[in-house]
C-alpha positions, 0 to 999 in steps of 0.5 A: 552812222556814228551819231545814229541811236542804236535802236535806229541802226537796228531798225534799219538793219531789220528793214534791209534784212526783210527787203533782202529776204524777199529779194532772195525769195525771187532769185534762183539759189537765193534761199540757199545763199541766205541759209549758208552765207547770211544766216550764220551771222545771226546765229553767231550773235545769238550764241554770243548773247547766250554765252554771257547770259548765265555768268551775268545772272550769276554775278549780278544776282550774287552781288545784288543779294549780298548788297541787301545786307538783310535776308528779309529784303529778299523775301519782300522783293521775291513776293512782290515780283511773283505777285506782279508777274501773276497779275500781269499774266492774268490781265494778258490772258483775259485780254486775249480771251476777250478779243478772240470771243468778240472777233471770232476769227475762226468762225466761217473759215472755208473747209478747203482752207482747213484741208489745205492747211491740214495736208501741208502741216499736220505731219510737219516735223515741227508740229510733231516735235511740239506734240512730243515735247508737250507729251514729255512735259505732261508725263513728267508729273505736276511737281516736276517744275518744282524739282527742276529748280534744284540742280544736282550739278550746277556746272551742268545747269550752266551748260544747259542754261537752266535759268531757274537752277542758276537763279536758285544757286545764285540766291543760295550763294548770296544768302550764304555770303550774308551769313558768313559776315561782311569781312569774310564775304568781301573777296568773293563779293568783289570778284562777282562785282568785277565780273558783272562789270566785265559782262556788262562791257561785253554786252556793249561790245556785242551790241555793236554787231546788233544791226548786222545780226538783225539783218541776217536774222530777218533775212533768214525769217523771210526766206522761211515763208513759202506759202503766202496764200495760207498766211493771208487766210490766217491774217484775221487770227494773226491780227487778233493776236497782234491787237491783243499784244498791242493792248498789253503793251499799252497796259504796261505803259499805263503802269509805267506812267501811273506808278513809276511816274515815268514817261511812256515814250521815254520808257519805250525809247530806253528799252527799244533795243531789247524789244527789237532784239526780242523780235529778231531772236524770238528768245527772252533768254537770248535777249536777257543780257541786253534787257538787263543792260538797258534796264540798269544803265538806261532806266535806272533800276538798281542791280540788286533788283534787275539781277533778280526780277529779270532772270526770273521774268525771262523764265516765268513771266510769259505775258505775250505767250499766255495771251497767245495761248488764250487766243490760239486755243479758242481760235482752234476750237472755233474752227474744228471743235465749236462744241467745246466753247463753254464758259467753264472751259474758258475759265480752265484755259485762264488757270492752265495758261497761267500755270503753263506760262510759269513752265514755258521755257524762254526759247523760240516756239515754247508757247506752242508746246504749252498750248497743247497742254492748255488744250488737253486740260479742257478735254480737246480730242487728242486726234484733233491736236495735230490738226489744231497745231497745223492750223496756226503753225504757218504763222507761229514764227512771226507771232512768236517774234511779236509775243517775245517783244511783249514778254521782254517789255513786261519783264522791264516794266515789272523790274521798274515797278518793283524797284520803285516800290523798294526805292531802288529806281534812280537816275540812269547812268548809261555806259559806252563801250569805249569809256576807258578806251583812251586809257588802254589803246 
């Protein structure tokens, strides 16, 4: 197993976890055993990744900005990053709407299936929670996302893992380090440079546990599925989402090949551990430390680029989520509100999904929260919203896993494109957890 590449170890852990989950579903007490004795190891792994996410962003971004030596470069990098993110998000939404309008997965769904789904999920705690969160987001006001960027207590921002606030603070500190002069800034720059190296070594050590954690995470996901009949009824809709996500990955690979001049297969091989973790955790934020490690050490993007582009992407770039929102919104209308399927409404969906993707938190199932806002923007009847969410709730988790993979792949792709445009893409130099082990053992 020692010579086996990390991504193969993770894939093996994933497959064994799926098999174990199905096996536990057939054994009395199997679900309880998995919940109490297997799932906690997956939670520990996610907690470790979240533990290092904030200090990694802080250290890498402060060091990266201070290394630029020129404030105008920050503006150039920021504008290119946001511009590319908006472009890829628009492409994702258009792909999603094209597929759902051509395939029409919601047309002709049997009424008894709709009733069964409605009865099972309409009052489900998860559906109610998503509606409540969407209402809270909507009531906060149009400029609340802008207000939320500026923290009043940075330590609270650290504790809450408020990525945009941490990014703002890191940029602010980095710019101030430039303004006080190199001599005075050097001690602090050296500290954050050293902290960044320590955190990246933590990533290497945590990833040794990844195959076992993925086993636990996948086993826990499988035992949650208890109604295969409903899942099969929603298979056509799910295939539309997965097909759209696949086309989006193909679009990324095209950009990597044409603009970055890199082999798409090589790119997938380097980023695959981050993709597999994204699939297992359904969280861009939890995967962020691994994404940064793969992009910097295995793809060759400079830290000053990855330290800015990837944290911003984990918060505002939700291509997979945006694509899903387009398909899900039209699917729900095809089933229970076909009169709302107008060209104007679909244009509104494009614009609202674009804005919603920026406000989407990098946590599991945030896409469903923003979907409510997308539906309300086109005048979807409020009384039908619980039924609409119930229609897709049964398959949301597996689709959330898939769209998180696309979100993470998009972040890595954009970091390559920005690095290439700034001449910051170089030959990769991977590091191993035991590089200095012989010196200290």
